[in-house]
matplotlib code that plots the C-alpha trace (Angstrom):
import matplotlib.pyplot as plt

x = [0.0, 1.1, 0.8, 2.9, 0.2, -1.9, 0.5, 0.7, -3.0, -5.2, -9.0, -10.9, -14.4, -16.6, -19.3, -21.9, -20.9, -24.5, -26.3, -23.5, -24.5, -21.7, -21.6, -18.7, -15.3, -12.5, -8.8, -6.1, -2.4, -0.1, -0.7, -4.5, -4.3, -2.0, -4.4, -7.4, -5.7, -4.6, -8.0, -10.4, -12.2, -12.1, -9.7, -9.1, -6.9, -8.7, -7.4, -8.9, -7.6, -4.4, -5.1, -6.3, -9.9, -11.7, -15.2, -17.8, -15.3, -17.5, -21.0, -20.6, -21.4, -18.2, -17.4, -16.1, -14.0, -15.0, -12.7, -10.4, -9.7, -7.1, -7.4, -5.2, -2.9, -2.5, -3.7, -7.3, -9.0, -12.5, -13.4, -16.4, -17.8, -20.4, -22.2, -22.3, -24.4, -27.5, -26.1, -25.8, -22.5, -22.8, -22.1, -25.5, -27.2, -28.0, -27.1, -24.9, -23.0, -24.4, -27.7, -29.4, -28.3, -31.2, -31.5, -28.8, -30.5, -29.0, -31.6]
y = [0.0, 3.5, 5.5, 8.4, 10.6, 11.6, 12.0, 8.3, 7.7, 5.9, 6.1, 2.9, 2.6, 0.3, -1.7, -4.1, -7.5, -8.8, -5.7, -3.8, -0.6, 1.8, 2.4, 4.8, 6.0, 6.0, 6.5, 4.0, 4.3, 1.3, 0.2, 0.4, -1.8, -4.3, -4.5, -4.9, -7.8, -9.4, -9.1, -9.4, -6.3, -2.8, -0.5, 3.1, 6.0, 9.0, 12.2, 14.3, 12.2, 11.0, 7.4, 4.0, 3.0, -0.2, 0.5, -0.6, -1.1, 0.6, 0.2, -3.4, -2.5, -3.9, -4.5, -8.0, -7.8, -10.5, -9.3, -6.4, -5.0, -2.4, 0.2, 0.4, 3.1, 1.1, 4.0, 3.2, 0.1, -1.3, -3.4, -5.6, -6.2, -8.0, -5.7, -6.9, -5.6, -3.7, -3.0, 0.8, 2.1, 5.9, 7.7, 9.3, 6.0, 5.2, 2.2, 4.2, 7.5, 8.4, 10.0, 11.4, 14.7, 16.2, 19.6, 21.1, 20.1, 17.6, 15.3]
z = [0.0, -0.8, 2.4, 1.1, -0.6, 2.4, 5.2, 5.9, 5.5, 3.0, 2.6, 3.3, 1.8, 3.9, 2.1, 3.4, 2.0, 1.8, 0.4, -1.4, 0.5, 1.1, 4.9, 5.6, 4.6, 7.2, 7.1, 7.9, 8.6, 8.2, 11.8, 11.4, 8.3, 10.1, 13.0, 10.7, 9.0, 12.3, 14.1, 11.1, 12.4, 10.8, 12.6, 11.6, 12.4, 13.9, 12.3, 15.1, 18.1, 16.4, 17.6, 16.4, 16.9, 16.2, 14.8, 17.3, 20.1, 22.6, 21.0, 19.9, 16.3, 15.0, 11.3, 10.6, 7.4, 4.8, 2.0, 1.1, -2.4, -3.3, -6.1, -9.1, -7.5, -4.3, -2.2, -1.4, 0.1, -0.2, 2.8, 2.5, 5.9, 8.0, 10.4, 14.0, 16.9, 15.9, 12.4, 12.8, 11.5, 11.8, 15.1, 14.5, 15.0, 11.4, 9.3, 7.0, 7.2, 3.8, 3.0, -0.2, -1.7, -3.6, -5.4, -3.1, 0.1, 2.6, 4.0]

ax = plt.figure().add_subplot(projection="3d")
ax.plot(x, y, z, "-o")
ax.set_aspect("equal")
plt.show()
């Protein structure tokens, strides 16, 4: 993986393995990627806190990695995951961090 382009970070797109729904985008440094591979659970690097965090570590809504794909430039990952816990991925309590954008209005 090429961690040189974004100050040691790569974006990781998280997709539900069963439905194909895009759930979130997080950032990983090399240590977060290594921990993800070692544990089988999505781990990210928090840009605001400057620390690693395993998604769902406190809520129980962890993301079990079923497969990982790398893009053609080796600088972005796609993680296909199985949702554990209640299935909510976003910190707002929704299943996905994404929502519709229509006619310039966020919903």
